[in-house]
Each structure stands twice: as C-alpha cells, then as structure tokens.
N, CA and C atoms as an extended XYZ file, in Angstrom:
354
Properties=species:S:1:pos:R:3:atomname:S:1:resname:S:1:resid:I:1 pbc="F F F"
N       -38.118      -14.890      -65.884 N   MET     1
C       -39.136      -14.334      -65.033 CA  MET     1
C       -38.573      -13.186      -64.187 C   MET     1
N       -37.370      -13.322      -63.701 N   THR     2
C       -36.759      -12.281      -62.893 CA  THR     2
C       -36.493      -11.029      -63.718 C   THR     2
N       -36.106      -11.205      -64.959 N   ALA     3
C       -35.835      -10.060      -65.833 CA  ALA     3
C       -37.114       -9.281      -66.099 C   ALA     3
N       -38.205       -9.994      -66.328 N   GLU     4
C       -39.482       -9.312      -66.569 CA  GLU     4
C       -39.925       -8.539      -65.318 C   GLU     4
N       -39.742       -9.134      -64.151 N   THR     5
C       -40.106       -8.472      -62.901 CA  THR     5
C       -39.252       -7.228      -62.695 C   THR     5
N       -37.969       -7.328      -63.013 N   ALA     6
C       -37.062       -6.195      -62.854 CA  ALA     6
C       -37.449       -5.042      -63.769 C   ALA     6
N       -38.075       -5.317      -64.892 N   VAL     7
C       -38.494       -4.268      -65.825 CA  VAL     7
C       -39.875       -3.735      -65.450 C   VAL     7
N       -40.790       -4.625      -65.086 N   VAL     8
C       -42.174       -4.232      -64.837 CA  VAL     8
C       -42.342       -3.538      -63.487 C   VAL     8
N       -41.626       -3.971      -62.472 N   LEU     9
C       -41.795       -3.414      -61.132 CA  LEU     9
C       -41.533       -1.907      -61.069 C   LEU     9
N       -40.441       -1.379      -61.643 N   PRO    10
C       -40.256        0.081      -61.637 CA  PRO    10
C       -41.354        0.828      -62.394 C   PRO    10
N       -41.847        0.247      -63.465 N   VAL    11
C       -42.929        0.884      -64.221 CA  VAL    11
C       -44.188        0.954      -63.361 C   VAL    11
N       -44.496       -0.115      -62.639 N   LEU    12
C       -45.662       -0.116      -61.766 CA  LEU    12
C       -45.513        0.891      -60.625 C   LEU    12
N       -44.322        1.016      -60.080 N   VAL    13
C       -44.080        1.992      -59.003 CA  VAL    13
C       -44.269        3.416      -59.522 C   VAL    13
N       -43.725        3.696      -60.687 N   VAL    14
C       -43.885        5.035      -61.283 CA  VAL    14
C       -45.348        5.308      -61.583 C   VAL    14
N       -46.053        4.327      -62.088 N   PHE    15
C       -47.479        4.487      -62.389 CA  PHE    15
C       -48.273        4.756      -61.106 C   PHE    15
N       -47.984        4.017      -60.053 N   ALA    16
C       -48.673        4.220      -58.775 CA  ALA    16
C       -48.368        5.604      -58.209 C   ALA    16
N       -47.126        6.056      -58.317 N   MET    17
C       -46.770        7.395      -57.840 CA  MET    17
C       -47.489        8.471      -58.647 C   MET    17
N       -47.618        8.263      -59.945 N   ALA    18
C       -48.330        9.223      -60.785 CA  ALA    18
C       -49.810        9.286      -60.400 C   ALA    18
N       -50.402        8.150      -60.093 N   LEU    19
C       -51.800        8.142      -59.661 CA  LEU    19
C       -51.983        8.879      -58.338 C   LEU    19
N       -51.101        8.643      -57.393 N   VAL    20
C       -51.190        9.326      -56.102 CA  VAL    20
C       -51.009       10.821      -56.295 C   VAL    20
N       -50.039       11.224      -57.108 N   TRP    21
C       -49.819       12.643      -57.354 CA  TRP    21
C       -51.055       13.260      -58.021 C   TRP    21
N       -51.651       12.549      -58.958 N   GLY    22
C       -52.868       13.045      -59.615 CA  GLY    22
C       -54.001       13.246      -58.620 C   GLY    22
N       -54.147       12.318      -57.686 N   LEU    23
C       -55.170       12.473      -56.653 CA  LEU    23
C       -54.886       13.676      -55.760 C   LEU    23
N       -53.621       13.926      -55.444 N   LEU    24
C       -53.263       15.095      -54.643 CA  LEU    24
C       -53.584       16.395      -55.380 C   LEU    24
N       -53.347       16.412      -56.679 N   VAL    25
C       -53.653       17.607      -57.480 CA  VAL    25
C       -55.162       17.839      -57.527 C   VAL    25
N       -55.934       16.772      -57.689 N   VAL    26
C       -57.390       16.906      -57.709 CA  VAL    26
C       -57.892       17.398      -56.348 C   VAL    26
N       -57.331       16.887      -55.268 N   ALA    27
C       -57.718       17.348      -53.936 CA  ALA    27
C       -57.384       18.825      -53.753 C   ALA    27
N       -56.230       19.263      -54.248 N   ALA    28
C       -55.855       20.681      -54.166 CA  ALA    28
C       -56.806       21.538      -55.004 C   ALA    28
N       -57.227       21.029      -56.154 N   GLN    29
C       -58.170       21.759      -57.002 CA  GLN    29
C       -59.503       21.931      -56.278 C   GLN    29
N       -59.969       20.889      -55.620 N   ILE    30
C       -61.226       20.969      -54.880 CA  ILE    30
C       -61.101       21.960      -53.731 C   ILE    30
N       -59.961       21.974      -53.054 N   GLN    31
C       -59.745       22.953      -51.979 CA  GLN    31
C       -59.762       24.373      -52.531 C   GLN    31
N       -59.179       24.575      -53.710 N   CYS    32
C       -59.187       25.907      -54.325 CA  CYS    32
C       -60.606       26.334      -54.696 C   CYS    32
N       -61.413       25.406      -55.194 N   VAL    33
C       -62.810       25.708      -55.514 CA  VAL    33
C       -63.552       26.134      -54.257 C   VAL    33
N       -63.398       25.353      -53.187 N   ASP    34
C       -64.070       25.687      -51.930 CA  ASP    34
C       -63.606       27.030      -51.385 C   ASP    34
N       -62.300       27.284      -51.448 N   ALA    35
C       -61.757       28.539      -50.927 CA  ALA    35
C       -62.269       29.732      -51.728 C   ALA    35
N       -62.309       29.606      -53.055 N   ALA    36
C       -62.789       30.705      -53.893 CA  ALA    36
C       -64.267       30.984      -53.622 C   ALA    36
N       -65.062       29.941      -53.493 N   ARG    37
C       -66.488       30.137      -53.217 CA  ARG    37
C       -66.713       30.749      -51.839 C   ARG    37
N       -65.965       30.273      -50.849 N   THR    38
C       -66.088       30.829      -49.501 CA  THR    38
C       -65.700       32.300      -49.484 C   THR    38
N       -64.604       32.628      -50.153 N   GLY    39
C       -64.175       34.019      -50.231 CA  GLY    39
C       -65.167       34.895      -50.966 C   GLY    39
N       -65.751       34.370      -52.042 N   ALA    40
C       -66.731       35.150      -52.808 CA  ALA    40
C       -67.982       35.411      -51.974 C   ALA    40
N       -68.417       34.427      -51.203 N   ARG    41
C       -69.583       34.647      -50.333 CA  ARG    41
C       -69.282       35.723      -49.289 C   ARG    41
N       -68.087       35.655      -48.692 N   ALA    42
C       -67.710       36.660      -47.692 CA  ALA    42
C       -67.614       38.046      -48.326 C   ALA    42
N       -67.041       38.123      -49.514 N   ALA    43
C       -66.912       39.416      -50.193 CA  ALA    43
C       -68.277       39.946      -50.621 C   ALA    43
N       -69.202       39.063      -50.988 N   ALA    44
C       -70.548       39.497      -51.376 CA  ALA    44
C       -71.298       40.088      -50.191 C   ALA    44
N       -70.980       39.634      -48.989 N   ARG    45
C       -71.587       40.207      -47.780 CA  ARG    45
C       -70.925       41.525      -47.403 C   ARG    45
N       -69.964       41.944      -48.202 N   GLU    46
C       -69.207       43.171      -47.996 CA  GLU    46
C       -68.367       43.118      -46.730 C   GLU    46
N       -67.799       41.943      -46.449 N   ASP    47
C       -66.826       41.829      -45.364 CA  ASP    47
C       -65.566       42.578      -45.773 C   ASP    47
N       -64.740       43.025      -44.820 N   PRO    48
C       -63.486       43.700      -45.176 CA  PRO    48
C       -62.581       42.781      -45.998 C   PRO    48
N       -61.770       43.363      -46.862 N   ALA    49
C       -60.911       42.580      -47.759 CA  ALA    49
C       -59.966       41.668      -46.981 C   ALA    49
N       -59.435       42.138      -45.857 N   ASP    50
C       -58.545       41.301      -45.058 CA  ASP    50
C       -59.269       40.064      -44.536 C   ASP    50
N       -60.516       40.234      -44.120 N   ALA    51
C       -61.298       39.106      -43.619 CA  ALA    51
C       -61.613       38.117      -44.738 C   ALA    51
N       -61.896       38.637      -45.926 N   VAL    52
C       -62.176       37.773      -47.076 CA  VAL    52
C       -60.948       36.923      -47.407 C   VAL    52
N       -59.781       37.550      -47.460 N   VAL    53
C       -58.548       36.830      -47.763 CA  VAL    53
C       -58.265       35.783      -46.686 C   VAL    53
N       -58.477       36.142      -45.428 N   GLN    54
C       -58.239       35.202      -44.325 CA  GLN    54
C       -59.157       33.988      -44.421 C   GLN    54
N       -60.436       34.217      -44.690 N   VAL    55
C       -61.401       33.119      -44.804 CA  VAL    55
C       -61.032       32.211      -45.973 C   VAL    55
N       -60.642       32.801      -47.093 N   ALA    56
C       -60.279       31.999      -48.261 CA  ALA    56
C       -58.995       31.213      -48.008 C   ALA    56
N       -58.022       31.811      -47.350 N   ARG    57
C       -56.762       31.108      -47.061 CA  ARG    57
C       -56.958       29.933      -46.115 C   ARG    57
N       -57.914       30.055      -45.195 N   GLU    58
C       -58.183       28.954      -44.285 CA  GLU    58
C       -58.710       27.728      -45.022 C   GLU    58
N       -59.463       27.937      -46.093 N   ALA    59
C       -60.030       26.825      -46.856 CA  ALA    59
C       -59.104       26.355      -47.973 C   ALA    59
N       -58.117       27.165      -48.335 N   ALA    60
C       -57.231       26.862      -49.463 CA  ALA    60
C       -56.080       25.955      -49.033 C   ALA    60
N       -55.401       25.340      -50.006 N   PRO    61
C       -54.195       24.571      -49.675 CA  PRO    61
C       -53.120       25.500      -49.105 C   PRO    61
N       -52.201       24.945      -48.348 N   SER    62
C       -51.156       25.776      -47.744 CA  SER    62
C       -50.307       26.432      -48.827 C   SER    62
N       -49.977       27.686      -48.611 N   GLY    63
C       -49.166       28.431      -49.564 CA  GLY    63
C       -49.943       29.021      -50.724 C   GLY    63
N       -51.268       28.937      -50.693 N   ALA    64
C       -52.083       29.458      -51.792 CA  ALA    64
C       -52.095       30.979      -51.776 C   ALA    64
N       -52.250       31.553      -52.963 N   ARG    65
C       -52.347       33.001      -53.113 CA  ARG    65
C       -53.809       33.351      -53.396 C   ARG    65
N       -54.324       34.355      -52.692 N   VAL    66
C       -55.728       34.760      -52.823 CA  VAL    66
C       -55.777       36.194      -53.308 C   VAL    66
N       -56.575       36.444      -54.336 N   THR    67
C       -56.763       37.784      -54.886 CA  THR    67
C       -58.253       38.108      -54.860 C   THR    67
N       -58.589       39.296      -54.356 N   VAL    68
C       -59.980       39.733      -54.291 CA  VAL    68
C       -60.120       40.985      -55.133 C   VAL    68
N       -61.115       41.002      -56.012 N   GLY    69
C       -61.366       42.173      -56.848 CA  GLY    69
C       -62.849       42.510      -56.866 C   GLY    69
N       -63.143       43.787      -57.004 N   ARG    70
C       -64.533       44.242      -57.089 CA  ARG    70
C       -64.706       44.986      -58.405 C   ARG    70
N       -65.757       44.592      -59.130 N   GLU    71
C       -66.065       45.227      -60.417 CA  GLU    71
C       -67.548       45.538      -60.440 C   GLU    71
N       -67.888       46.777      -60.258 N   GLY    72
C       -69.298       47.155      -60.247 CA  GLY    72
C       -70.024       46.479      -59.103 C   GLY    72
N       -71.041       45.714      -59.419 N   GLY    73
C       -71.827       45.027      -58.404 CA  GLY    73
C       -71.391       43.599      -58.178 C   GLY    73
N       -70.200       43.234      -58.643 N   GLN    74
C       -69.722       41.866      -58.484 CA  GLN    74
C       -68.362       41.835      -57.796 C   GLN    74
N       -68.112       40.727      -57.114 N   VAL    75
C       -66.805       40.490      -56.513 CA  VAL    75
C       -66.222       39.232      -57.143 C   VAL    75
N       -64.914       39.218      -57.291 N   ARG    76
C       -64.218       38.077      -57.890 CA  ARG    76
C       -63.086       37.674      -56.947 C   ARG    76
N       -63.046       36.399      -56.599 N   VAL    77
C       -61.995       35.855      -55.743 CA  VAL    77
C       -61.258       34.788      -56.536 C   VAL    77
N       -59.945       34.945      -56.624 N   VAL    78
C       -59.099       33.993      -57.355 CA  VAL    78
C       -58.146       33.350      -56.357 C   VAL    78
N       -58.112       32.019      -56.359 N   VAL    79
C       -57.217       31.256      -55.488 CA  VAL    79
C       -56.273       30.465      -56.384 C   VAL    79
N       -54.969       30.640      -56.158 N   THR    80
C       -53.937       29.978      -56.948 CA  THR    80
C       -52.976       29.267      -56.010 C   THR    80
N       -52.664       28.008      -56.339 N   ALA    81
C       -51.750       27.225      -55.500 CA  ALA    81
C       -50.805       26.427      -56.383 C   ALA    81
N       -49.615       26.171      -55.859 N   ASP    82
C       -48.674       25.298      -56.558 CA  ASP    82
C       -49.129       23.856      -56.395 C   ASP    82
N       -48.829       22.992      -57.367 N   PRO    83
C       -49.239       21.597      -57.231 CA  PRO    83
C       -48.526       20.936      -56.054 C   PRO    83
N       -49.199       20.046      -55.350 N   PRO    84
C       -48.563       19.397      -54.203 CA  PRO    84
C       -47.475       18.427      -54.644 C   PRO    84
N       -46.525       18.208      -53.779 N   ALA    85
C       -45.432       17.237      -53.935 CA  ALA    85
C       -44.388       17.679      -54.955 C   ALA    85
N       -44.732       17.813      -56.212 N   LEU    86
C       -43.749       18.174      -57.243 CA  LEU    86
C       -43.864       19.663      -57.548 C   LEU    86
N       -43.212       20.478      -56.750 N   HIS    87
C       -43.337       21.933      -56.881 CA  HIS    87
C       -42.600       22.491      -58.089 C   HIS    87
N       -41.727       21.724      -58.712 N   GLY    88
C       -40.939       22.239      -59.820 CA  GLY    88
C       -41.665       22.228      -61.153 C   GLY    88
N       -42.868       21.654      -61.203 N   LEU    89
C       -43.590       21.592      -62.474 CA  LEU    89
C       -44.129       22.968      -62.860 C   LEU    89
N       -44.168       23.247      -64.161 N   PRO    90
C       -44.529       24.601      -64.613 CA  PRO    90
C       -46.036       24.845      -64.745 C   PRO    90
N       -46.830       24.383      -63.806 N   PHE    91
C       -48.250       24.726      -63.829 CA  PHE    91
C       -48.735       24.911      -62.398 C   PHE    91
N       -49.929       25.462      -62.282 N   GLU    92
C       -50.492       25.741      -60.973 CA  GLU    92
C       -51.965       25.378      -60.967 C   GLU    92
N       -52.486       25.179      -59.778 N   VAL    93
C       -53.902       24.906      -59.596 CA  VAL    93
C       -54.561       26.255      -59.343 C   VAL    93
N       -55.601       26.579      -60.133 N   ARG    94
C       -56.203       27.909      -60.052 CA  ARG    94
C       -57.708       27.783      -60.164 C   ARG    94
N       -58.409       28.551      -59.353 N   GLU    95
C       -59.864       28.583      -59.416 CA  GLU    95
C       -60.346       29.972      -59.054 C   GLU    95
N       -61.449       30.382      -59.654 N   GLU    96
C       -62.018       31.686      -59.323 CA  GLU    96
C       -63.523       31.561      -59.160 C   GLU    96
N       -64.068       32.448      -58.342 N   ALA    97
C       -65.509       32.492      -58.105 CA  ALA    97
C       -65.963       33.941      -58.173 C   ALA    97
N       -67.147       34.147      -58.730 N   VAL    98
C       -67.722       35.485      -58.867 CA  VAL    98
C       -69.084       35.482      -58.173 C   VAL    98
N       -69.377       36.530      -57.433 N   ALA    99
C       -70.667       36.653      -56.749 CA  ALA    99
C       -71.148       38.095      -56.846 C   ALA    99
N       -72.460       38.266      -56.823 N   SER   100
C       -73.051       39.604      -56.802 CA  SER   100
C       -73.033       40.129      -55.379 C   SER   100
N       -72.757       41.412      -55.254 N   VAL   101
C       -72.737       42.039      -53.939 CA  VAL   101
C       -74.167       42.087      -53.414 C   VAL   101
N       -74.343       41.666      -52.168 N   GLU   102
C       -75.668       41.642      -51.557 CA  GLU   102
C       -76.062       43.036      -51.100 C   GLU   102
N       -77.336       43.339      -51.238 N   GLN   103
C       -77.868       44.601      -50.724 CA  GLN   103
C       -78.196       44.398      -49.261 C   GLN   103
N       -77.892       45.377      -48.425 N   SER   104
C       -78.215       45.259      -47.000 CA  SER   104
C       -79.717       45.397      -46.808 C   SER   104
N       -80.231       44.841      -45.722 N   ALA   105
C       -81.669       44.880      -45.450 CA  ALA   105
C       -82.155       46.299      -45.166 C   ALA   105
N       -81.285       47.125      -44.616 N   ALA   106
C       -81.675       48.496      -44.273 CA  ALA   106
C       -81.729       49.402      -45.495 C   ALA   106
N       -81.138       48.967      -46.591 N   GLN   107
C       -81.054       49.812      -47.776 CA  GLN   107
C       -81.579       49.035      -48.980 C   GLN   107
N       -82.827       49.286      -49.427 N   PRO   108
C       -83.358       48.575      -50.573 CA  PRO   108
C       -82.577       48.898      -51.845 C   PRO   108
N       -82.709       48.026      -52.814 N   ALA   109
C       -81.989       48.224      -54.085 CA  ALA   109
C       -82.423       49.527      -54.717 C   ALA   109
N       -81.470       50.304      -55.167 N   GLY   110
C       -81.732       51.550      -55.847 CA  GLY   110
C       -81.868       52.735      -54.922 C   GLY   110
N       -81.866       52.499      -53.617 N   ALA   111
C       -81.998       53.600      -52.660 CA  ALA   111
C       -80.631       54.183      -52.362 C   ALA   111
N       -80.608       55.418      -51.989 N   GLY   112
C       -79.370       56.081      -51.613 CA  GLY   112
C       -78.986       55.699      -50.205 C   GLY   112
N       -77.940       56.314      -49.656 N   PRO   113
C       -77.540       56.020      -48.301 CA  PRO   113
C       -78.636       56.378      -47.308 C   PRO   113
N       -78.664       55.644      -46.201 N   VAL   114
C       -79.665       55.888      -45.169 CA  VAL   114
C       -79.501       57.302      -44.633 C   VAL   114
N       -80.615       58.047      -44.541 N   GLY   115
C       -80.567       59.409      -44.008 CA  GLY   115
C       -80.275       60.466      -45.072 C   GLY   115
N       -80.063       60.085      -46.306 N   ALA   116
C       -79.785       61.045      -47.367 CA  ALA   116
C       -81.092       61.612      -47.898 C   ALA   116
N       -81.080       62.880      -48.227 N   GLU   117
C       -82.263       63.504      -48.785 CA  GLU   117
C       -82.247       63.368      -50.308 C   GLU   117
N       -83.405       63.160      -50.913 N   PRO   118
C       -83.459       63.004      -52.386 CA  PRO   118
C       -83.173       64.278      -53.121 C   PRO   118
C-alpha cells in the first residue's frame, strides 16, 4: 500500500498543478480578449493611440504587449501575453479585436471636413 501511494501521490500532485496552470492560462486568455475589445472600442472612437494602448494594458495581464493598427475604416488591436507561471514554454496567449471607426455626430458619413466647400 505504501509503494502504491508513493507512486500515485506525485502523479496526482503533477496533475493538480497542470489543472491550476491550465486555469491560469484560460484566465489570461479571457483578460486578453477583454483588453483587445476594450482597446478596439477606444480606437473606434478615434482616441489617441497612446490612450488606446494604455486602456488595453490596464485590462490585459501584466507584461502584455499591445499593438494598434488602422486599415481603412477599421482598427485592429492585438494583445499578446506570455503564459502565467511557466514563462519558459514556447507559446503565448494572443487575442485580437477589430472594430469599425465610428463617424462623429458633427460629420455625417460621406461628408467632407466641417467647413469645407464642395
């Protein structure tokens, strides 16, 4: 009985640690999703790029990298973070969000700048 316990107990500890690590990775993934969406909403409102990055970093896991890009009428925010606890593993948690740039209320869609002559 002692021999079986000596073999099974380390396996159970490793299994429990793997489950906890998996939960931490899932939590980091959810934080990256929230951060990317928050950043995309801020960028769609045409907030300054520094403000967008700051807002996304506040919602992201610590040490996350935030990239903001604009392509035509869309903005793309990518949040990338290293996995928690075991930083030496060769993968990362990554999420991106895309949003359409909002038109301001003072300028209807298709109109030129305010005060411009046709």
